[in-house]
N, C-alpha and C positions, 0 to 999 in steps of 0.2 A: 684618908685618900692615899697617902704615901704607902700605907700598909697594903692596900688593895693592889697598887701598881707592883709592889714588890712580890706579892703572891702570884700575880699573873706572869711576871718574869720568871719566877721559879718553875711554874707549870710549863711555860714555853721552853725553858732550858731543859727540863726533864724530857719533854717530847723529842727535842733535837737529839739528846743523848740516846733515847730509845730507838729512834729511827736510824741513827748512826750505827748502833750496835747490831741492828737487825736488817741493815741495808742489803746484805748479801742474800738473806732469806727472801726479802721482797722481790729482789731481782730474779731469783730462782723461780718464785711463783709466777711472776709476770712472763718469764720466758716459756714456762710450761703452758700457760694459757694461750700465748701466741702460737706455740707449736701445735696445740690441739685445734686452734682456729684454722690454721693453714691446712691441717689434715681434713677438716670438715669441708673447707672450700674445694679442695681437690676432689673429695668424694662426690660433692654435688656436681662438679664439672663432669666427672666420669659417668655419673648416672644420667646426666643430660645427653651426653654423647651416645650412650647405649640406648636410651629411649628414642633418640632421633634415628639411629640405625634401625631399630625395630620397626618404627612407624613407617619409614620411607622405603625400606628394603624388604622387610618381611611381611608386615601387615598387608601391603598392597598385593602380594602374591602368596596365597595360602600354601603352607608347606605341611606335609604330613610327617611329623616327627614320630615315627612308629618303630617300636623295637623290632629288630629282625626276627624275634621269636613270637611277636604278638599274634600273628595269624596262624601260628603253629601250636600254641598252647591255649587250651580252653580255660574257662573260668573254674572248671573242676579239676584242672591239672592235666587233662588228657590232650593228646595231639589233635589239632584241627586238620583232619585229612579229608573230610567230606565237603564237596563244593555244591552249593545250591545251583543247579544248572540254569535257573532263570536269572539269578542275581549275582552269582559269583561269590557270595558270602561263604566263608569257611566255617565248618562246625566240627565238633568232636563226634565220634560214633554214637555216644550217648545222646547228644543233643539232636542228632539227625535220625534217631531210631524211629520216630513216628512218621517220617516222610521219605526216608531214603528208599529209592526204587518205586516211588509212588507216582502215578500219573497226575499232572496238574489239573485243577478244576477251575473252569471259567464261569463267570456269572455276568449276564447282561444287566447293567444297572441304569436305571432311569435318570435322566438329567432335566426333565421338565421342571419348570418353576415350582409347581406344587409337590414335586417329589423331593425337594431340598429341605433340609440337608440330608445327604445320604449316610448310610451306615456301612462300615466295614472297609471303605476304600483305603484307609491308612494302613490296613493290614496286607494289602495286595502286593505281590512281588512285581507284577507288571500290569499297567493299565493302558489300553488303547482307547483313544477318543476319536470319533468320526461323526459326521452328520448322518442322522437316520432319516430325517424328513424335514422339509421346510426350514432348513438352517438350524434345526434343533439337534444338538449332539447327544450321543449316547455312549456309555462306557462299557468296555469289555474288560473285566478285571480277572486276573489269574492269581490263584492262591496255591501255595505249596507248603512253605514252612509255617506260615501263620494261618490258622483256621478260625475265623470269627464265628461266634454263635449267632450273629445277626448281620446280614448283608442285604442291601436293597435300597429303595424299592426295585423289584425285578421287572423287566419289560421284555418285549418280543425281540426277535432276532432277524437279521437280514442275511442274504447269501454271502456278501463280502466279509461280514464278520466271521463266517464259518471258515473262510480261507485262512484267517488268522488262527482260529481254533485248531485247524489241521496242522499248521506249522508249529504250534506250541506243544509238540509231543503228543499229537492226537489226543488232546485234552478232553475230559468230560466237560459238558457245558450245561448250565442251568439257565433256562429262559422260560418265559410264559408267553406263548404265541409266536407266530412266524409269518413271514411274507410267503406268497406262493412259491417264489424262487427258492427261498430257504427250506421250505418243506420238501421240495423235490431233492435238494441237496442232502437233507437229513436222511431221506429214504434210499438214496442211490449211491452216495459217496463211499461209505456211510458216515454218519456223525454220531458220537456218543451223547445223545440228547437225554438228559435226566427226566425232563418233563414227559417224555414218551414212555417212561416206565410206569405211568399211571398215577403220578403224584396228584394229590388233592390239595391245592393251595388256596382254596376258597373259604376256609373256616376262619372267622375273626377270632383272634386270641390275644390275650395280653402278653407283653414281653416280660421276661424271656420265656422261651418254650423249648422243649426237646423234640418238637416236630421238625420234619425236614423242610417244610415251607408252610406259610400261613398268611392271613391278612392281619395287619396291625389294627387291633380293636380300637385303639385311641384315634387313629387316623380315620377309620371307617365311621366311628361315632361322631367324629368332628366334621363330617361332611366332605372329606377329601374324596375326589373322584376315585372310583374303584380301581382303575388301572394304575394308580399311584400308591397302592397300599400293600403290595405283596413283598414278603421277605423270606429269606432262607437261612438255614443253619448249615454252615459248610461242613461241620463235623458229621451231621446226620445225612447230608446229601452225599458225602463221600461213602458212607456206609451203604447207601442205596446203590451207588455205582459199583462198589466192590461185590455186593450181592448179585449184581447182574453179570459178573465175570469180567469187569473192567479194571480189576486191580493190576498192579504192575506198571511199568513204564515203557515208553517207546525207545528202544535202544538206538534208533537212527536219529534221535533228536540232536540237532546241531547247536552246540553251545557257543555263545559269543565269547570273544576274548576279553580278559579283564586285566587291570593293572593295579599296582599297589602304591603309587605315588602320583604327584601332580605334575611331574616333569614333562610328560609326553607331549602335551599341547600348550606348554607355558609360553611359546612364542606367538600363539594365536591372539587375535584381538580380544580385549576384555569386554565383557558384557555383564551388566548387573540387573537389567530389567528386560522382560520379553512380553509382548502382547500379541495375541492371535485372534483375528476375526475370521472365523471359518467361512461365513457368508457375508456377514455385516456386523457392525459394532452394536452390541446390545446385551441381552440377558445371557447369551451363549458364547460371548467372548471369553477368552481365557488369558490369564496373566501369571507370570512367574517372576519372583524376585530373589536374587541370589543372596544367600546368607553366608557370609564369609566365615563366621565362627564354626558352623557345622559343615561347611563346604557342600551346601545343598540348596535346593530351590523351593521356596514357599509358594504354593499355588493359590490363586484367587479366580473367581468367575463373576461375570456380570458387573453391574455398577450400582452403588448406593445413591442416595439422593444428592450427594455432593459430587457425583460422577467419579467416585473412587472405586477401584476394584474391591470386591467383597471377599475376604479371606474364606477359602474353601475348607470348612471344618467338619469333622466327623460328628454325627448326631449323638453318638454314644459317649465319646470321650471329650468332645469340645476341642480336640487337638487339630491344628491346621495341617493339611496334607503337605508333606515334605519329601522332596524327590532328589535322588542322587544323580540321575541321568535324564535329561529332557531331550527328546528327539522330535523334530518336525519333519514329517515325511510328505513330500508333495506327490500327489497321484491324480490321474485323470478321472473326473467325476462326470457321469452322464445320467440323464433321465431315462428310465426304461420305457421304450416305445409301447404305447397302448395300455400302460398300467393305469388303472382307474384312480389310484391314490398317488400318482406321480412319484412312485418309489424310485430309488436311485441305484446306480451301479458304480463301483470303483474298480479301476484297472490296477490290481495289486500284483499281478504276475508280469514280469518285465523288468524295467529299470527306470530310474528317475533321479531327481535331486533331493537333497535333504539338508537340514541344519541340525548339528549336534551341539547342545549346550552342556558344558562339562567343566568343572573346576573354575567357574567364573569366566570361561572362554567360549568362543563360538568357532566351530569347525564347519566350513562349507564342504558338505559331504555328498555322496551319491548312494543309492540303494539298488539292490538287485535281488530278484526272486525268480528262480529258474522254472518253477512249476507250482501248481496249487499246493502241494504238500511240503515243498521245500521251505527252509527258513529264509527270511529276508536278511540279507547281509549288508552292512553299511561300511563304506570305504571313505577314508579321509581324503584331503586335497591331493595327496601324492599317490592315491590309488591303493594304499595299504589298508587292510582291514582295521576298522576302528577298535580301539582298546577302551573299554568302559570302566567306570568306577565300580567297585563291588558294592552293590546296593540296588535299590528299586528303580524302576523305569516308568516314565510317563511318555507315551508316544502319541502325538497329535497328527492324524493324517488329514491334510488340508488339500482342497482342490488346487491343482497346479495353476489354474487361471487366477488364483488369489495370492500368488507369492508376495505381492507388494503389501498384503494385509497382515503379514507377519513382520512386526517392527521390533527392533532390539537396539539397545544402547548401553 
């Protein structure tokens, strides 16, 4: 017993001697650990402050951190000196070689339920949407830089759409069918109507095809009504127009103003969601939701069984339509007296009010169009011409009696 106690005392005494000799080393290690812990605490505090600054001051207002040389230098190293007159996007001479000096090409695209989903709208530079009949809207899509091999379904045209065609650089236009008023305009204004060149769009063919227009065989065989089955190849349609002597561009085309940052309208009210009922809420209502990351608007149409807007996706790629500039233009709509099909007319020459949705903001604007062939110009709240983002456009022309059916928040 006494031997064990003695042994324990010896061990304890040895430990005391060991710690006494190495006390300075232990203190040094302890001080280093404390110092590193303090650095970590300070680092976490700084990160927290920076995150709070980013979230509350930057994330809430999208900023474009763009190199001052970004729009001047192309992916291949060349200078971006060529501007797409429809979108303002800059390109190098090499990138623009296929479309520089070329006339835009418009296509009338069906929006009836059985025509959905459409093909090619994600490639359009500018899309106009208006009611064609009975509260059902139709799209007039313009292509310049991107030329899809399949766009449609293609439908007939109305006279007021042709007023837009004329102002878009006297564009070529692809449509199948026309109203009596539109036919008169085509023959007398005149209008560069591709279907009047003798195209045969009534042959059912599988996709893809190198034909200028055709009927989609799958849709025809599936029992889809004939008027919702026609498609076109923009590349081949343009060749038809060129062969008719329509190559070249309209030198009098009025280009809109474009900007390269989000500062211009940063003081305007913020808006993240937009809904448009052209006539009434239903299958032909439209909706746009602001995407902060891409500084763009995601488009939807109609409603699903849960009364939620349905994302408007391209039939070929499955990609939802994304827009850089959304415009709602209010115009007077009237029924054409004596027309057996109750066709409509829109007063697009003159002036009126508009809403421009840009950079997550809304600008209460006005519009003015001096004559049939003149470009419609939009002005901000102060009366200055609007400056748009470089990118695509979606322009919804809504009856001015239904201003309260455009809701945004």
